[in-house]
C-alpha positions as CSV (number, residue, x, y, z in Angstrom):
1,X,121.3,85.7,158.8
2,X,118.4,86.4,160.0
3,X,115.9,83.8,161.7
4,X,112.1,84.3,161.7
5,X,110.7,81.8,163.9
6,X,108.1,81.8,166.9
7,X,110.6,79.7,168.9
8,X,114.2,81.3,168.0
9,X,115.0,82.7,171.2
10,X,114.0,79.4,173.3
11,X,116.9,77.5,174.5
12,X,116.8,74.2,172.2
13,X,116.8,76.4,169.0
14,X,119.9,78.7,170.0
15,X,121.7,75.4,171.9
16,X,121.4,73.9,168.3
17,X,123.0,77.0,166.7
18,X,127.3,77.0,166.5
19,X,129.0,78.4,169.3
20,X,129.6,82.0,167.5
21,X,126.2,83.2,167.4
22,X,128.1,86.9,166.1
23,X,126.3,87.7,163.4
24,X,123.0,85.8,164.3
25,X,119.5,87.8,164.4
26,X,115.9,87.1,165.3
27,X,113.0,88.7,164.3
28,X,110.4,88.4,166.9
29,X,106.9,89.6,167.5
30,X,107.4,92.9,169.5
31,X,106.4,92.6,173.2
32,X,105.2,96.1,175.5
33,X,103.9,96.4,178.9
34,X,100.5,94.9,178.0
35,X,102.5,91.4,176.6
36,X,104.1,90.1,180.1
37,X,100.9,90.2,181.8
38,X,98.7,88.0,179.7
39,X,101.7,85.5,179.3
40,X,102.1,84.8,182.9
41,X,98.3,84.3,182.7
42,X,98.6,81.8,179.8
43,X,101.1,80.3,181.6
44,X,99.3,80.1,184.9
45,X,96.4,78.7,182.5
46,X,97.9,76.4,180.4
47,X,101.6,75.2,182.1
48,X,103.4,76.3,179.2
49,X,104.9,79.4,177.9
50,X,103.1,81.4,175.4
51,X,104.7,81.3,171.7
52,X,104.2,84.0,169.3
53,X,101.6,82.0,167.2
54,X,99.8,82.0,170.4
55,X,100.8,86.2,171.0
56,X,99.7,86.9,167.4
57,X,96.1,84.9,167.7
58,X,95.3,86.9,170.9
59,X,96.0,90.2,169.5
60,X,94.3,89.1,166.2
61,X,90.7,88.5,168.4
62,X,91.2,91.7,170.7
63,X,92.1,93.6,167.2
64,X,88.5,91.8,165.9
65,X,86.5,92.5,169.8
66,X,87.9,96.0,169.9
67,X,86.5,97.2,166.6
68,X,83.4,95.1,167.1
69,X,82.5,96.8,170.5
70,X,83.7,100.4,169.5
71,X,81.2,99.9,166.1
72,X,78.8,98.5,168.3
73,X,78.0,95.9,165.6
74,X,78.3,92.0,165.3
75,X,76.7,92.0,161.8
76,X,79.7,90.7,159.3
77,X,78.7,92.5,156.4
78,X,79.6,95.6,158.4
79,X,82.8,94.4,160.0
80,X,84.0,93.6,156.6
81,X,83.7,96.1,155.2
82,X,84.8,98.4,157.6
83,X,87.5,96.7,159.8
84,X,90.1,97.6,157.0
85,X,92.4,100.5,158.1
86,X,91.7,99.7,161.8
87,X,94.7,99.9,164.5
88,X,95.0,99.1,167.8
89,X,98.0,98.7,170.8
90,X,98.0,95.6,171.4
91,X,100.2,92.9,173.3
92,X,102.0,92.7,170.2
93,X,102.5,96.6,169.6
94,X,100.7,98.1,167.1
95,X,99.2,96.0,165.0
96,X,96.4,97.2,162.1
97,X,94.4,95.7,159.3
98,X,96.2,96.5,155.7
99,X,94.4,94.8,152.8
100,X,92.4,92.7,154.8
101,X,95.5,91.5,156.6
102,X,96.8,92.2,159.9
103,X,99.8,93.7,160.4
104,X,102.0,94.0,163.8
105,X,105.5,95.0,164.8
106,X,108.7,93.4,165.0
107,X,111.8,93.7,166.4
108,X,115.4,92.7,164.9
109,X,117.3,91.6,167.7
110,X,120.9,89.6,168.0
111,X,121.0,86.0,169.1
112,X,124.4,85.9,170.0
113,X,125.9,87.7,172.7
């Protein structure tokens, strides 16, 4: 069984499953050395954990801002014409614009121990 949800590793989601979690896997956003400081700052500011949706939103905005800075443009037409193919190593691992969609790395991890 494979789950792909931003909250699958939270205690409440795991507790809802049966005792036997062998063979249950989760697909999660990949985290790296840049992820934890951002997550810690988020928790300090908002008093709650940063979920995968917030990580993806942060990563997407980081990609956009890096493109703007690298290309020294705020022109919407220039951004939309040039951003396809642009990539960064963001807080969710490698992120790249492919066919105008942001593709990010994922991890495939067992839920059961």
